[in-house]
N, C-alpha and C positions, 0 to 999 in steps of 0.2 A: 813316090809316096809309099809309105810302109805302115804296117799295123803297129800297135803299141809294143809288141814283142820284137819288132825289128824285121819280121818277115814281110815280103812284098804283098801288097793287097791283091787279092784274086788268086794267090797261090793256095794250094791245099795245105791246111794246117791240121795238126793232130788235135785230138780231143784235149790233151793236156795243155797245148798252146792256147786253144780256145778258152779253156777253163781259167788259165792264168791271165789271159787278156780280160775276161769278164770279171775276175776277182780284182784286177788292177783298176778297172773302170769303176766297179762298185765302191772300192776303197776311196777313189778320187771323188766320187759322188757324195759319199758320206762325209768326207772331209770338207767339201764345198758347202754341204748343208749345215755343218757345224759352224763354219766360218760365217755363213749368212745369219744363222741364229745369233751368234755373238755380236755381229754388226747391228742387227735390229734391236737386240737387248741393250746395247750400248746407247743407241739413239733414244730408246725409251727412258733409260736411266738419266740421260742428259736432260730430257724434257722434264722429268720429275724433279731433278736438281734445280732446274730453272724455276719451277713452280715453288719449291720450298724456299729458294732464295728470295723470290718476290714476296712471299708471305713473311719471311723474316725481316726483310727491309720495311715492309708495311708496318709490322709491329714495332720495329726500332724507331721508325719515323714518328709513329704515334706516341711511343713511350718517352723517348729522349728529347724530342723537339717541343713537346708541349709546354714545359715551363718557360723556356727562353722565347720561343716564338709567340706564346700567348702574351707575355709581358710586352715584347717589342711591338707586336701588332696592335695590341690593345692601346698602348700609349700613342702609337702612330695614328690610329683611328681617332683617338681623343684629340690629338693635335690638329688633324685636318677638319674635324667636325666638333661641335660642342655637345656631343652626346654624353650621356651618363657613362662613367667608367665601367660599370657592370655590363652594360650592353656592349661596350667595346671588347671586353674579355669574352663574352659569349660569341661574338663574331669571329674573334681570333681562334677560339676553340673549334668553331664550325669549319673554318678554313683548313685546320689541321686534320679534322675528321674526313673532309673531302679528299685531301691528298692521300690519306690512308686507304680510303675506299677505292680510289683509282688504282693504287698499287695492288690491293687485294683482288680487283677484277682482272688485272694482268696475271696474277697468280692462278686464278680460276681458269683463264684461257689456256695457260700452259698445262695445268692439271688435266683438263679435258683432252688436250692433244696427246698427253702421255697415256691416258686411258684408252684412246682410240687406237694407239699403235699396235698393241698385241702382236709384236713381231715374232716371238718364238712360237706362237700358236699357228702362224702361217707356215712356218718351217715344219712344225710337227705334222700338220696336215699333208704337206708335200712328201714327207718321209713315209707316212702311212700309205699314201697313194703309190709311191714307188714300191713299197713292200707288197702291196696288193697286186701290182702288176707282176712282180717277180714270182709271187706265189702261184699265179695262174699261168706262168710261162711253162710251156712244155716243149721238149725237143721235137724238131721236125722229123717225121718218119722217113727213113731212107728207103729208096726204091729197092726192089728185090735184087737187082743186078749188083748193087754196091756190096751186099752181103756176100755174094759169090766172089766178087773181086777181093774182098777182105780175106775170105777163106783161102783163095788162091795165093795171096801174099803170105799167109801163115804157112801153107804147104811149102812154098818156095823157100821161106826162111828155115823151116825144119830140114828141107833137103840140103840147103847150103850148110847148115850146122852138122848134118850127118856126114857130108863130104869132108868138112873140116876136121871132124873127129877121126874119120878113117885115114886121113893123110897124115895126121900127127902122131 
């Protein structure tokens, strides 16, 4: 198993490697959050489109079917019963209004689902939480002997450089 930068897990990594690893992981996190926001927004838009489509169909049914359906239904009722033709036309109109109301109710249901979604707001809250955690993050203090080891490495490096310069 290895870290994102390719070094083995548990091996000492330099501050630069740690910073590069953290930057890579933060970048991946931000990209994932953006992808999640897009997916949730797409779902909310789809629900809104379904709602708009249902309302449009309800209006179309009410508008375009009234003349033909009213005549056909009214004359059908008149044929089956001996009621007055005006009453038959009123019953035909009431049936069309009932169909339009059912379709409008379907549109209302989808509109309420689209309003409840609020997908990007969830992602925005998650991003704010992540930013808050990162702002409060502080590096762990190193024990005193690590500073001595670091100073010793610097002295060794300078000694090696001095020897290299004197031999060249």
